[in-house]
N, C-alpha and C positions, 0 to 999 in steps of 0.2 A: 611588365614591371610597373606600369602606370597603375594598374588595378591593385597590385600588391602594396604600392606606396600609399594609395588612397585608403586602403583598409588599415594599414599600419598607423597612418595619421589619425584615423578615427578611433583607434583602440586606446590611445593614450591621452591624458589630460594636457592642457596647454602648458608649454615650457618643459614637458617631460623629455622630449627629444631635443637636444641642443645642436646636433649636427648629423649629417649623413655622409658616409663615405661610399662611393660607388667604384667598383673595380673595373668597370667597362663603360666607355662613353655612351653607348646605346642605352644602358641602364640609367646612367646619370641624366640623359635627356628626358627619359620617361619620369624619373623622380622629379626633375625640374618642372615638368608639365603639371604633375600632381601637386607640387608645392604651390605653383602659381594659382591653380584652381582653388586650393584650400585657403589661400591668403596668408598662410603661415610663413614667417620669415626665419627659416632654419638654414643654417650654413650647409652648403653642399660642396664637397670636394670630390675629385674623380681622378682616375688613371686613364690614359689614352686621350687623344685629342683629334678633332677634325674642325673644318671651317664652321660647321653648324654650332659646335660647342663654343667657339670663340664668339659667335653672334649672340648666343644665349648669355654668355658671361659678360658681354658688353651692354646688355640691356639695362636701362635705368632701374635702379633698386634690385638688381639681380642678386639672388641668394647664392648663386654658383660663383664661388670666390677663387677657387684654385684648381689646378689640374697638374698632374705629373705625367711626363711622357718618357717612354723608354724605347730603346731599339731592341725589339724582341729577338731578332736574329742573333745579336751579340749575346743577349742573356741566355739564349738557348745553347749557343756554342760553349759559353763558359760553364753552364750547368752540366752539359754532357761531359766536358773535360773534367770537372770536379768529380762527377759520378764515376767516370772511368778510373781516375786515379785512386779514388776511395775504394772501389771494388778490387783494385790491385794492391791495396795496402801501401800506396805511394803517397801518403799524406804529406810528406816533406816537400813534395813537388807542387802542392797546391799553393798558389800565390795569388795575390790581389792583381786583377787585370788592370 
């Protein structure tokens, strides 16, 4: 992801990219490294979180500003429940967890 981010940053003129959203913290860390090397101050937000992410987010002048976290097991259970009810045409039983 580091190489992809470096290439992407080099393809566009200054201020063309105003933010980066990463769906996985490993990808976000590599984007963060590429942003630091480039010197560009582009907002970075991500999904998932670990201690290393918090350290990067806490660095002075860090462009990594936000992170969302979810409990994937709960999401998976709810997703499978909705899928099963939908496949059985039991849409009325689908409720907000």
